[in-house]
mmCIF file of the C-alpha atoms, coordinates in Angstrom:
data_MODEL
# 
_entry.id   MODEL 
# 
loop_
_atom_site.group_PDB 
_atom_site.id 
_atom_site.type_symbol 
_atom_site.label_atom_id 
_atom_site.label_alt_id 
_atom_site.label_comp_id 
_atom_site.label_asym_id 
_atom_site.label_entity_id 
_atom_site.label_seq_id 
_atom_site.pdbx_PDB_ins_code 
_atom_site.Cartn_x 
_atom_site.Cartn_y 
_atom_site.Cartn_z 
_atom_site.occupancy 
_atom_site.B_iso_or_equiv 
_atom_site.pdbx_formal_charge 
_atom_site.auth_seq_id 
_atom_site.auth_comp_id 
_atom_site.auth_asym_id 
_atom_site.auth_atom_id 
_atom_site.pdbx_PDB_model_num 
ATOM 1   C CA . UNK A 1 1   ? -9.428  -17.703 20.443  1.00 0.00 ? 1   UNK A CA 1 
ATOM 2   C CA . UNK A 1 2   ? -11.877 -15.422 22.249  1.00 0.00 ? 2   UNK A CA 1 
ATOM 3   C CA . UNK A 1 3   ? -12.496 -11.614 23.449  1.00 0.00 ? 3   UNK A CA 1 
ATOM 4   C CA . UNK A 1 4   ? -14.291 -10.365 25.904  1.00 0.00 ? 4   UNK A CA 1 
ATOM 5   C CA . UNK A 1 5   ? -16.500 -7.316  24.690  1.00 0.00 ? 5   UNK A CA 1 
ATOM 6   C CA . UNK A 1 6   ? -18.728 -5.466  27.420  1.00 0.00 ? 6   UNK A CA 1 
ATOM 7   C CA . UNK A 1 7   ? -22.081 -4.050  26.093  1.00 0.00 ? 7   UNK A CA 1 
ATOM 8   C CA . UNK A 1 8   ? -25.171 -2.433  27.376  1.00 0.00 ? 8   UNK A CA 1 
ATOM 9   C CA . UNK A 1 9   ? -29.039 -3.097  26.167  1.00 0.00 ? 9   UNK A CA 1 
ATOM 10  C CA . UNK A 1 10  ? -30.115 0.071   24.371  1.00 0.00 ? 10  UNK A CA 1 
ATOM 11  C CA . UNK A 1 11  ? -33.512 1.546   23.966  1.00 0.00 ? 11  UNK A CA 1 
ATOM 12  C CA . UNK A 1 12  ? -34.853 2.030   20.142  1.00 0.00 ? 12  UNK A CA 1 
ATOM 13  C CA . UNK A 1 13  ? -36.492 5.398   20.568  1.00 0.00 ? 13  UNK A CA 1 
ATOM 14  C CA . UNK A 1 14  ? -36.847 8.030   21.011  1.00 0.00 ? 14  UNK A CA 1 
ATOM 15  C CA . UNK A 1 15  ? -34.224 8.309   17.319  1.00 0.00 ? 15  UNK A CA 1 
ATOM 16  C CA . UNK A 1 16  ? -32.512 11.543  19.657  1.00 0.00 ? 16  UNK A CA 1 
ATOM 17  C CA . UNK A 1 17  ? -31.013 8.781   21.479  1.00 0.00 ? 17  UNK A CA 1 
ATOM 18  C CA . UNK A 1 18  ? -29.095 6.996   19.331  1.00 0.00 ? 18  UNK A CA 1 
ATOM 19  C CA . UNK A 1 19  ? -27.358 10.665  17.979  1.00 0.00 ? 19  UNK A CA 1 
ATOM 20  C CA . UNK A 1 20  ? -26.649 10.676  22.149  1.00 0.00 ? 20  UNK A CA 1 
ATOM 21  C CA . UNK A 1 21  ? -24.823 7.512   21.893  1.00 0.00 ? 21  UNK A CA 1 
ATOM 22  C CA . UNK A 1 22  ? -22.484 8.222   19.229  1.00 0.00 ? 22  UNK A CA 1 
ATOM 23  C CA . UNK A 1 23  ? -21.718 11.559  20.879  1.00 0.00 ? 23  UNK A CA 1 
ATOM 24  C CA . UNK A 1 24  ? -20.532 9.783   23.681  1.00 0.00 ? 24  UNK A CA 1 
ATOM 25  C CA . UNK A 1 25  ? -18.482 7.502   21.492  1.00 0.00 ? 25  UNK A CA 1 
ATOM 26  C CA . UNK A 1 26  ? -20.460 4.587   21.831  1.00 0.00 ? 26  UNK A CA 1 
ATOM 27  C CA . UNK A 1 27  ? -21.684 2.419   18.941  1.00 0.00 ? 27  UNK A CA 1 
ATOM 28  C CA . UNK A 1 28  ? -24.756 0.505   17.972  1.00 0.00 ? 28  UNK A CA 1 
ATOM 29  C CA . UNK A 1 29  ? -25.447 -2.872  17.488  1.00 0.00 ? 29  UNK A CA 1 
ATOM 30  C CA . UNK A 1 30  ? -27.989 -5.804  17.979  1.00 0.00 ? 30  UNK A CA 1 
ATOM 31  C CA . UNK A 1 31  ? -27.695 -9.136  19.026  1.00 0.00 ? 31  UNK A CA 1 
ATOM 32  C CA . UNK A 1 32  ? -29.390 -12.614 18.149  1.00 0.00 ? 32  UNK A CA 1 
ATOM 33  C CA . UNK A 1 33  ? -29.439 -16.053 17.508  1.00 0.00 ? 33  UNK A CA 1 
ATOM 34  C CA . UNK A 1 34  ? -29.197 -19.037 19.701  1.00 0.00 ? 34  UNK A CA 1 
ATOM 35  C CA . UNK A 1 35  ? -31.220 -19.178 23.169  1.00 0.00 ? 35  UNK A CA 1 
ATOM 36  C CA . UNK A 1 36  ? -31.052 -14.743 22.197  1.00 0.00 ? 36  UNK A CA 1 
ATOM 37  C CA . UNK A 1 37  ? -33.924 -12.594 21.179  1.00 0.00 ? 37  UNK A CA 1 
ATOM 38  C CA . UNK A 1 38  ? -33.091 -10.240 19.316  1.00 0.00 ? 38  UNK A CA 1 
ATOM 39  C CA . UNK A 1 39  ? -31.744 -7.453  21.730  1.00 0.00 ? 39  UNK A CA 1 
ATOM 40  C CA . UNK A 1 40  ? -30.540 -3.782  20.948  1.00 0.00 ? 40  UNK A CA 1 
ATOM 41  C CA . UNK A 1 41  ? -27.220 -2.899  21.971  1.00 0.00 ? 41  UNK A CA 1 
ATOM 42  C CA . UNK A 1 42  ? -24.433 -0.499  22.682  1.00 0.00 ? 42  UNK A CA 1 
ATOM 43  C CA . UNK A 1 43  ? -21.066 -0.197  23.633  1.00 0.00 ? 43  UNK A CA 1 
ATOM 44  C CA . UNK A 1 44  ? -17.582 1.540   23.241  1.00 0.00 ? 44  UNK A CA 1 
ATOM 45  C CA . UNK A 1 45  ? -16.612 1.679   19.429  1.00 0.00 ? 45  UNK A CA 1 
ATOM 46  C CA . UNK A 1 46  ? -12.872 1.611   20.364  1.00 0.00 ? 46  UNK A CA 1 
ATOM 47  C CA . UNK A 1 47  ? -12.589 -1.905  21.989  1.00 0.00 ? 47  UNK A CA 1 
ATOM 48  C CA . UNK A 1 48  ? -14.696 -3.065  19.010  1.00 0.00 ? 48  UNK A CA 1 
ATOM 49  C CA . UNK A 1 49  ? -12.192 -1.388  16.446  1.00 0.00 ? 49  UNK A CA 1 
ATOM 50  C CA . UNK A 1 50  ? -9.021  -2.646  18.213  1.00 0.00 ? 50  UNK A CA 1 
ATOM 51  C CA . UNK A 1 51  ? -10.526 -6.450  18.465  1.00 0.00 ? 51  UNK A CA 1 
ATOM 52  C CA . UNK A 1 52  ? -11.115 -6.021  14.297  1.00 0.00 ? 52  UNK A CA 1 
ATOM 53  C CA . UNK A 1 53  ? -7.897  -4.157  13.950  1.00 0.00 ? 53  UNK A CA 1 
ATOM 54  C CA . UNK A 1 54  ? -5.840  -7.245  15.873  1.00 0.00 ? 54  UNK A CA 1 
ATOM 55  C CA . UNK A 1 55  ? -7.943  -10.523 15.654  1.00 0.00 ? 55  UNK A CA 1 
ATOM 56  C CA . UNK A 1 56  ? -10.218 -9.779  12.426  1.00 0.00 ? 56  UNK A CA 1 
ATOM 57  C CA . UNK A 1 57  ? -14.530 -10.323 11.832  1.00 0.00 ? 57  UNK A CA 1 
ATOM 58  C CA . UNK A 1 58  ? -14.283 -14.154 12.794  1.00 0.00 ? 58  UNK A CA 1 
ATOM 59  C CA . UNK A 1 59  ? -13.122 -13.607 15.782  1.00 0.00 ? 59  UNK A CA 1 
ATOM 60  C CA . UNK A 1 60  ? -15.287 -15.435 19.056  1.00 0.00 ? 60  UNK A CA 1 
ATOM 61  C CA . UNK A 1 61  ? -16.788 -12.315 21.307  1.00 0.00 ? 61  UNK A CA 1 
ATOM 62  C CA . UNK A 1 62  ? -17.913 -13.029 24.662  1.00 0.00 ? 62  UNK A CA 1 
ATOM 63  C CA . UNK A 1 63  ? -20.534 -10.300 24.861  1.00 0.00 ? 63  UNK A CA 1 
ATOM 64  C CA . UNK A 1 64  ? -20.855 -9.372  28.265  1.00 0.00 ? 64  UNK A CA 1 
ATOM 65  C CA . UNK A 1 65  ? -24.732 -8.408  28.966  1.00 0.00 ? 65  UNK A CA 1 
ATOM 66  C CA . UNK A 1 66  ? -26.920 -7.883  31.841  1.00 0.00 ? 66  UNK A CA 1 
ATOM 67  C CA . UNK A 1 67  ? -24.505 -10.187 34.021  1.00 0.00 ? 67  UNK A CA 1 
ATOM 68  C CA . UNK A 1 68  ? -24.477 -13.176 31.497  1.00 0.00 ? 68  UNK A CA 1 
ATOM 69  C CA . UNK A 1 69  ? -22.213 -13.939 28.909  1.00 0.00 ? 69  UNK A CA 1 
ATOM 70  C CA . UNK A 1 70  ? -23.165 -14.340 25.450  1.00 0.00 ? 70  UNK A CA 1 
ATOM 71  C CA . UNK A 1 71  ? -20.822 -16.337 22.636  1.00 0.00 ? 71  UNK A CA 1 
ATOM 72  C CA . UNK A 1 72  ? -21.417 -14.898 19.342  1.00 0.00 ? 72  UNK A CA 1 
ATOM 73  C CA . UNK A 1 73  ? -19.604 -13.788 15.935  1.00 0.00 ? 73  UNK A CA 1 
ATOM 74  C CA . UNK A 1 74  ? -19.835 -10.571 14.298  1.00 0.00 ? 74  UNK A CA 1 
ATOM 75  C CA . UNK A 1 75  ? -22.467 -11.235 11.032  1.00 0.00 ? 75  UNK A CA 1 
ATOM 76  C CA . UNK A 1 76  ? -22.106 -7.992  9.638   1.00 0.00 ? 76  UNK A CA 1 
ATOM 77  C CA . UNK A 1 77  ? -20.058 -4.783  10.289  1.00 0.00 ? 77  UNK A CA 1 
ATOM 78  C CA . UNK A 1 78  ? -21.345 -1.589  8.983   1.00 0.00 ? 78  UNK A CA 1 
ATOM 79  C CA . UNK A 1 79  ? -18.381 0.881   8.708   1.00 0.00 ? 79  UNK A CA 1 
ATOM 80  C CA . UNK A 1 80  ? -18.634 4.579   7.362   1.00 0.00 ? 80  UNK A CA 1 
ATOM 81  C CA . UNK A 1 81  ? -17.255 4.689   4.240   1.00 0.00 ? 81  UNK A CA 1 
ATOM 82  C CA . UNK A 1 82  ? -15.582 8.360   4.913   1.00 0.00 ? 82  UNK A CA 1 
ATOM 83  C CA . UNK A 1 83  ? -14.525 7.732   8.668   1.00 0.00 ? 83  UNK A CA 1 
ATOM 84  C CA . UNK A 1 84  ? -13.462 4.993   10.318  1.00 0.00 ? 84  UNK A CA 1 
ATOM 85  C CA . UNK A 1 85  ? -16.413 4.941   12.459  1.00 0.00 ? 85  UNK A CA 1 
ATOM 86  C CA . UNK A 1 86  ? -18.899 1.785   13.259  1.00 0.00 ? 86  UNK A CA 1 
ATOM 87  C CA . UNK A 1 87  ? -22.345 2.467   12.074  1.00 0.00 ? 87  UNK A CA 1 
ATOM 88  C CA . UNK A 1 88  ? -23.766 -0.692  13.266  1.00 0.00 ? 88  UNK A CA 1 
ATOM 89  C CA . UNK A 1 89  ? -23.090 -4.074  14.114  1.00 0.00 ? 89  UNK A CA 1 
ATOM 90  C CA . UNK A 1 90  ? -24.918 -7.132  14.158  1.00 0.00 ? 90  UNK A CA 1 
ATOM 91  C CA . UNK A 1 91  ? -23.566 -10.520 16.551  1.00 0.00 ? 91  UNK A CA 1 
ATOM 92  C CA . UNK A 1 92  ? -24.989 -13.733 16.108  1.00 0.00 ? 92  UNK A CA 1 
ATOM 93  C CA . UNK A 1 93  ? -25.291 -16.167 19.188  1.00 0.00 ? 93  UNK A CA 1 
ATOM 94  C CA . UNK A 1 94  ? -23.714 -19.217 18.737  1.00 0.00 ? 94  UNK A CA 1 
ATOM 95  C CA . UNK A 1 95  ? -23.864 -23.046 20.051  1.00 0.00 ? 95  UNK A CA 1 
ATOM 96  C CA . UNK A 1 96  ? -20.116 -23.904 20.746  1.00 0.00 ? 96  UNK A CA 1 
ATOM 97  C CA . UNK A 1 97  ? -20.351 -27.461 19.724  1.00 0.00 ? 97  UNK A CA 1 
ATOM 98  C CA . UNK A 1 98  ? -22.118 -26.838 16.317  1.00 0.00 ? 98  UNK A CA 1 
ATOM 99  C CA . UNK A 1 99  ? -19.854 -25.815 13.213  1.00 0.00 ? 99  UNK A CA 1 
ATOM 100 C CA . UNK A 1 100 ? -20.895 -22.402 11.128  1.00 0.00 ? 100 UNK A CA 1 
ATOM 101 C CA . UNK A 1 101 ? -19.350 -21.524 7.953   1.00 0.00 ? 101 UNK A CA 1 
ATOM 102 C CA . UNK A 1 102 ? -18.110 -17.988 7.203   1.00 0.00 ? 102 UNK A CA 1 
ATOM 103 C CA . UNK A 1 103 ? -15.821 -16.510 4.549   1.00 0.00 ? 103 UNK A CA 1 
ATOM 104 C CA . UNK A 1 104 ? -11.881 -15.398 5.499   1.00 0.00 ? 104 UNK A CA 1 
ATOM 105 C CA . UNK A 1 105 ? -8.830  -13.832 3.739   1.00 0.00 ? 105 UNK A CA 1 
ATOM 106 C CA . UNK A 1 106 ? -6.401  -15.638 1.662   1.00 0.00 ? 106 UNK A CA 1 
ATOM 107 C CA . UNK A 1 107 ? -2.809  -14.108 2.407   1.00 0.00 ? 107 UNK A CA 1 
ATOM 108 C CA . UNK A 1 108 ? 0.170   -14.726 0.035   1.00 0.00 ? 108 UNK A CA 1 
ATOM 109 C CA . UNK A 1 109 ? 3.175   -15.196 1.891   1.00 0.00 ? 109 UNK A CA 1 
ATOM 110 C CA . UNK A 1 110 ? 6.985   -15.124 0.371   1.00 0.00 ? 110 UNK A CA 1 
ATOM 111 C CA . UNK A 1 111 ? 8.080   -13.902 -2.673  1.00 0.00 ? 111 UNK A CA 1 
ATOM 112 C CA . UNK A 1 112 ? 7.590   -16.803 -5.934  1.00 0.00 ? 112 UNK A CA 1 
ATOM 113 C CA . UNK A 1 113 ? 11.039  -17.717 -7.594  1.00 0.00 ? 113 UNK A CA 1 
ATOM 114 C CA . UNK A 1 114 ? 8.659   -16.910 -10.924 1.00 0.00 ? 114 UNK A CA 1 
ATOM 115 C CA . UNK A 1 115 ? 8.587   -13.470 -10.064 1.00 0.00 ? 115 UNK A CA 1 
ATOM 116 C CA . UNK A 1 116 ? 12.692  -12.707 -9.405  1.00 0.00 ? 116 UNK A CA 1 
ATOM 117 C CA . UNK A 1 117 ? 12.882  -14.285 -13.095 1.00 0.00 ? 117 UNK A CA 1 
ATOM 118 C CA . UNK A 1 118 ? 10.156  -11.287 -14.638 1.00 0.00 ? 118 UNK A CA 1 
ATOM 119 C CA . UNK A 1 119 ? 6.519   -13.115 -13.834 1.00 0.00 ? 119 UNK A CA 1 
ATOM 120 C CA . UNK A 1 120 ? 4.030   -11.646 -12.600 1.00 0.00 ? 120 UNK A CA 1 
ATOM 121 C CA . UNK A 1 121 ? 2.018   -12.977 -9.479  1.00 0.00 ? 121 UNK A CA 1 
ATOM 122 C CA . UNK A 1 122 ? -1.442  -12.368 -9.931  1.00 0.00 ? 122 UNK A CA 1 
ATOM 123 C CA . UNK A 1 123 ? -4.043  -12.976 -7.140  1.00 0.00 ? 123 UNK A CA 1 
ATOM 124 C CA . UNK A 1 124 ? -7.143  -14.171 -8.589  1.00 0.00 ? 124 UNK A CA 1 
ATOM 125 C CA . UNK A 1 125 ? -9.204  -15.301 -5.085  1.00 0.00 ? 125 UNK A CA 1 
ATOM 126 C CA . UNK A 1 126 ? -8.896  -13.663 -2.188  1.00 0.00 ? 126 UNK A CA 1 
ATOM 127 C CA . UNK A 1 127 ? -11.352 -15.061 0.348   1.00 0.00 ? 127 UNK A CA 1 
ATOM 128 C CA . UNK A 1 128 ? -12.695 -18.989 0.957   1.00 0.00 ? 128 UNK A CA 1 
ATOM 129 C CA . UNK A 1 129 ? -15.455 -20.281 3.175   1.00 0.00 ? 129 UNK A CA 1 
ATOM 130 C CA . UNK A 1 130 ? -14.354 -22.226 5.644   1.00 0.00 ? 130 UNK A CA 1 
ATOM 131 C CA . UNK A 1 131 ? -16.413 -24.273 8.510   1.00 0.00 ? 131 UNK A CA 1 
ATOM 132 C CA . UNK A 1 132 ? -15.504 -24.687 11.734  1.00 0.00 ? 132 UNK A CA 1 
ATOM 133 C CA . UNK A 1 133 ? -16.689 -24.560 15.557  1.00 0.00 ? 133 UNK A CA 1 
ATOM 134 C CA . UNK A 1 134 ? -16.814 -20.806 16.357  1.00 0.00 ? 134 UNK A CA 1 
ATOM 135 C CA . UNK A 1 135 ? -13.754 -20.999 18.513  1.00 0.00 ? 135 UNK A CA 1 
ATOM 136 C CA . UNK A 1 136 ? -11.612 -22.617 15.852  1.00 0.00 ? 136 UNK A CA 1 
ATOM 137 C CA . UNK A 1 137 ? -12.377 -19.838 12.696  1.00 0.00 ? 137 UNK A CA 1 
ATOM 138 C CA . UNK A 1 138 ? -9.082  -19.149 10.724  1.00 0.00 ? 138 UNK A CA 1 
ATOM 139 C CA . UNK A 1 139 ? -8.236  -15.187 10.967  1.00 0.00 ? 139 UNK A CA 1 
ATOM 140 C CA . UNK A 1 140 ? -6.817  -15.915 7.465   1.00 0.00 ? 140 UNK A CA 1 
ATOM 141 C CA . UNK A 1 141 ? -5.412  -18.291 5.440   1.00 0.00 ? 141 UNK A CA 1 
ATOM 142 C CA . UNK A 1 142 ? -1.487  -18.114 4.572   1.00 0.00 ? 142 UNK A CA 1 
ATOM 143 C CA . UNK A 1 143 ? -0.348  -19.730 1.235   1.00 0.00 ? 143 UNK A CA 1 
ATOM 144 C CA . UNK A 1 144 ? 2.918   -19.994 0.781   1.00 0.00 ? 144 UNK A CA 1 
ATOM 145 C CA . UNK A 1 145 ? 3.934   -19.044 -2.811  1.00 0.00 ? 145 UNK A CA 1 
ATOM 146 C CA . UNK A 1 146 ? 7.877   -18.819 -2.984  1.00 0.00 ? 146 UNK A CA 1 
ATOM 147 C CA . UNK A 1 147 ? 8.210   -22.255 -5.028  1.00 0.00 ? 147 UNK A CA 1 
ATOM 148 C CA . UNK A 1 148 ? 5.947   -20.924 -7.843  1.00 0.00 ? 148 UNK A CA 1 
ATOM 149 C CA . UNK A 1 149 ? 7.654   -20.769 -11.394 1.00 0.00 ? 149 UNK A CA 1 
ATOM 150 C CA . UNK A 1 150 ? 6.276   -18.904 -14.575 1.00 0.00 ? 150 UNK A CA 1 
ATOM 151 C CA . UNK A 1 151 ? 3.338   -20.488 -15.740 1.00 0.00 ? 151 UNK A CA 1 
ATOM 152 C CA . UNK A 1 152 ? 2.905   -22.454 -11.890 1.00 0.00 ? 152 UNK A CA 1 
ATOM 153 C CA . UNK A 1 153 ? -0.734  -21.905 -10.778 1.00 0.00 ? 153 UNK A CA 1 
ATOM 154 C CA . UNK A 1 154 ? -1.960  -22.842 -6.589  1.00 0.00 ? 154 UNK A CA 1 
ATOM 155 C CA . UNK A 1 155 ? -5.858  -23.916 -6.679  1.00 0.00 ? 155 UNK A CA 1 
ATOM 156 C CA . UNK A 1 156 ? -7.908  -24.063 -3.231  1.00 0.00 ? 156 UNK A CA 1 
ATOM 157 C CA . UNK A 1 157 ? -7.396  -27.508 -3.468  1.00 0.00 ? 157 UNK A CA 1 
ATOM 158 C CA . UNK A 1 158 ? -3.594  -27.143 -2.992  1.00 0.00 ? 158 UNK A CA 1 
ATOM 159 C CA . UNK A 1 159 ? -4.442  -25.731 0.671   1.00 0.00 ? 159 UNK A CA 1 
ATOM 160 C CA . UNK A 1 160 ? -2.703  -27.930 3.158   1.00 0.00 ? 160 UNK A CA 1 
ATOM 161 C CA . UNK A 1 161 ? -5.355  -29.720 5.344   1.00 0.00 ? 161 UNK A CA 1 
ATOM 162 C CA . UNK A 1 162 ? -5.938  -28.095 8.576   1.00 0.00 ? 162 UNK A CA 1 
ATOM 163 C CA . UNK A 1 163 ? -7.289  -30.102 11.804  1.00 0.00 ? 163 UNK A CA 1 
ATOM 164 C CA . UNK A 1 164 ? -9.211  -27.235 13.483  1.00 0.00 ? 164 UNK A CA 1 
ATOM 165 C CA . UNK A 1 165 ? -11.073 -26.274 10.265  1.00 0.00 ? 165 UNK A CA 1 
ATOM 166 C CA . UNK A 1 166 ? -12.246 -27.329 6.655   1.00 0.00 ? 166 UNK A CA 1 
ATOM 167 C CA . UNK A 1 167 ? -12.263 -25.272 3.056   1.00 0.00 ? 167 UNK A CA 1 
ATOM 168 C CA . UNK A 1 168 ? -15.813 -25.606 1.812   1.00 0.00 ? 168 UNK A CA 1 
ATOM 169 C CA . UNK A 1 169 ? -14.839 -23.484 -1.715  1.00 0.00 ? 169 UNK A CA 1 
ATOM 170 C CA . UNK A 1 170 ? -14.596 -25.835 -4.386  1.00 0.00 ? 170 UNK A CA 1 
ATOM 171 C CA . UNK A 1 171 ? -11.315 -27.135 -4.577  1.00 0.00 ? 171 UNK A CA 1 
ATOM 172 C CA . UNK A 1 172 ? -10.534 -26.416 -8.612  1.00 0.00 ? 172 UNK A CA 1 
ATOM 173 C CA . UNK A 1 173 ? -10.813 -22.823 -8.303  1.00 0.00 ? 173 UNK A CA 1 
ATOM 174 C CA . UNK A 1 174 ? -7.366  -20.895 -8.867  1.00 0.00 ? 174 UNK A CA 1 
ATOM 175 C CA . UNK A 1 175 ? -5.766  -18.572 -6.189  1.00 0.00 ? 175 UNK A CA 1 
ATOM 176 C CA . UNK A 1 176 ? -2.641  -17.518 -7.409  1.00 0.00 ? 176 UNK A CA 1 
ATOM 177 C CA . UNK A 1 177 ? -0.635  -17.529 -10.621 1.00 0.00 ? 177 UNK A CA 1 
ATOM 178 C CA . UNK A 1 178 ? 2.859   -16.488 -11.825 1.00 0.00 ? 178 UNK A CA 1 
ATOM 179 C CA . UNK A 1 179 ? 2.684   -15.336 -15.235 1.00 0.00 ? 179 UNK A CA 1 
ATOM 180 C CA . UNK A 1 180 ? 5.012   -13.934 -17.749 1.00 0.00 ? 180 UNK A CA 1 
ATOM 181 C CA . UNK A 1 181 ? 4.731   -10.346 -17.332 1.00 0.00 ? 181 UNK A CA 1 
ATOM 182 C CA . UNK A 1 182 ? 2.670   -8.435  -19.720 1.00 0.00 ? 182 UNK A CA 1 
ATOM 183 C CA . UNK A 1 183 ? 4.889   -5.814  -19.812 1.00 0.00 ? 183 UNK A CA 1 
ATOM 184 C CA . UNK A 1 184 ? 7.889   -7.877  -21.266 1.00 0.00 ? 184 UNK A CA 1 
ATOM 185 C CA . UNK A 1 185 ? 5.831   -9.605  -23.656 1.00 0.00 ? 185 UNK A CA 1 
ATOM 186 C CA . UNK A 1 186 ? 4.670   -5.681  -25.132 1.00 0.00 ? 186 UNK A CA 1 
ATOM 187 C CA . UNK A 1 187 ? 7.905   -5.184  -25.444 1.00 0.00 ? 187 UNK A CA 1 
ATOM 188 C CA . UNK A 1 188 ? 9.117   -8.340  -26.990 1.00 0.00 ? 188 UNK A CA 1 
ATOM 189 C CA . UNK A 1 189 ? 6.202   -7.574  -29.900 1.00 0.00 ? 189 UNK A CA 1 
ATOM 190 C CA . UNK A 1 190 ? 6.978   -4.148  -30.305 1.00 0.00 ? 190 UNK A CA 1 
ATOM 191 C CA . UNK A 1 191 ? 10.633  -5.186  -30.658 1.00 0.00 ? 191 UNK A CA 1 
ATOM 192 C CA . UNK A 1 192 ? 9.828   -7.668  -33.044 1.00 0.00 ? 192 UNK A CA 1 
ATOM 193 C CA . UNK A 1 193 ? 7.676   -5.052  -35.301 1.00 0.00 ? 193 UNK A CA 1 
ATOM 194 C CA . UNK A 1 194 ? 10.833  -2.314  -35.916 1.00 0.00 ? 194 UNK A CA 1 
ATOM 195 C CA . UNK A 1 195 ? 12.998  -5.575  -36.344 1.00 0.00 ? 195 UNK A CA 1 
ATOM 196 C CA . UNK A 1 196 ? 10.182  -6.601  -39.701 1.00 0.00 ? 196 UNK A CA 1 
ATOM 197 C CA . UNK A 1 197 ? 9.811   -2.801  -39.874 1.00 0.00 ? 197 UNK A CA 1 
ATOM 198 C CA . UNK A 1 198 ? 13.331  -2.122  -40.427 1.00 0.00 ? 198 UNK A CA 1 
ATOM 199 C CA . UNK A 1 199 ? 14.027  -5.839  -42.852 1.00 0.00 ? 199 UNK A CA 1 
ATOM 200 C CA . UNK A 1 200 ? 11.073  -4.397  -44.888 1.00 0.00 ? 200 UNK A CA 1 
ATOM 201 C CA . UNK A 1 201 ? 12.773  -0.985  -45.638 1.00 0.00 ? 201 UNK A CA 1 
ATOM 202 C CA . UNK A 1 202 ? 16.390  -2.463  -46.252 1.00 0.00 ? 202 UNK A CA 1 
ATOM 203 C CA . UNK A 1 203 ? 14.742  -4.781  -48.374 1.00 0.00 ? 203 UNK A CA 1 
ATOM 204 C CA . UNK A 1 204 ? 12.658  -1.891  -50.507 1.00 0.00 ? 204 UNK A CA 1 
ATOM 205 C CA . UNK A 1 205 ? 16.318  0.223   -50.395 1.00 0.00 ? 205 UNK A CA 1 
ATOM 206 C CA . UNK A 1 206 ? 17.972  -2.841  -52.147 1.00 0.00 ? 206 UNK A CA 1 
ATOM 207 C CA . UNK A 1 207 ? 15.388  -3.136  -54.669 1.00 0.00 ? 207 UNK A CA 1 
ATOM 208 C CA . UNK A 1 208 ? 15.346  0.516   -55.095 1.00 0.00 ? 208 UNK A CA 1 
ATOM 209 C CA . UNK A 1 209 ? 18.638  0.545   -55.423 1.00 0.00 ? 209 UNK A CA 1 
ATOM 210 C CA . UNK A 1 210 ? 19.271  -2.398  -58.116 1.00 0.00 ? 210 UNK A CA 1 
ATOM 211 C CA . UNK A 1 211 ? 16.452  -0.451  -60.003 1.00 0.00 ? 211 UNK A CA 1 
ATOM 212 C CA . UNK A 1 212 ? 18.855  2.543   -59.852 1.00 0.00 ? 212 UNK A CA 1 
ATOM 213 C CA . UNK A 1 213 ? 21.707  0.513   -61.423 1.00 0.00 ? 213 UNK A CA 1 
ATOM 214 C CA . UNK A 1 214 ? 19.591  -0.815  -64.333 1.00 0.00 ? 214 UNK A CA 1 
ATOM 215 C CA . UNK A 1 215 ? 18.407  2.116   -65.188 1.00 0.00 ? 215 UNK A CA 1 
ATOM 216 C CA . UNK A 1 216 ? 21.908  3.595   -65.547 1.00 0.00 ? 216 UNK A CA 1 
ATOM 217 C CA . UNK A 1 217 ? 23.349  1.412   -67.326 1.00 0.00 ? 217 UNK A CA 1 
ATOM 218 C CA . UNK A 1 218 ? 20.723  1.364   -70.179 1.00 0.00 ? 218 UNK A CA 1 
ATOM 219 C CA . UNK A 1 219 ? 21.106  4.997   -70.284 1.00 0.00 ? 219 UNK A CA 1 
ATOM 220 C CA . UNK A 1 220 ? 25.000  4.299   -70.901 1.00 0.00 ? 220 UNK A CA 1 
ATOM 221 C CA . UNK A 1 221 ? 24.191  2.138   -73.186 1.00 0.00 ? 221 UNK A CA 1 
ATOM 222 C CA . UNK A 1 222 ? 22.056  4.641   -75.148 1.00 0.00 ? 222 UNK A CA 1 
ATOM 223 C CA . UNK A 1 223 ? 24.349  7.299   -75.312 1.00 0.00 ? 223 UNK A CA 1 
ATOM 224 C CA . UNK A 1 224 ? 27.163  4.844   -77.004 1.00 0.00 ? 224 UNK A CA 1 
ATOM 225 C CA . UNK A 1 225 ? 24.746  4.071   -79.511 1.00 0.00 ? 225 UNK A CA 1 
# 
């Protein structure tokens, strides 16, 4: 899938120009790569935010610049940590028939069978590296966990093969597993400890009772003598 983004070349000086562009709702970036020299650009910030929100960062972005179309991928997206605004973007121009490697999100879908029985679904891997031509890169990989019982796990090697892309990440890395609930295990340990303590108290009480009876019998014997 490809989306189009209209951009304009920009000057890097004076520095006040950057502030002016941002004040106008523009975001700043640069494009470089296949048959493209490094070129500073600006564009409508809201347009790119919408693209990323709807299609993810692996979407093929066709830049319209100077009457020319340049196929690119987002190489680096620098967002402000306090506000949902773009600080800077690096677009890398790509060759459409050449594979490229990117990271893509892993999304678990469904409710694990083991979770319904009190287990806990733990995800340990959230991204994998995939290789594909720029127009075939996946936005995300969905992993069905509905059949996972307590003690079961899914690794990268368990991912189904796809015709559009291949997974580069090592196959023995675990993605998710269903484990026994830590809380339930802790409660069981507490109950066992309490039961053992009660049993110990009962044994102590019995011993004390037997000792008291023996002492009383001894005293009665002495009185009779």
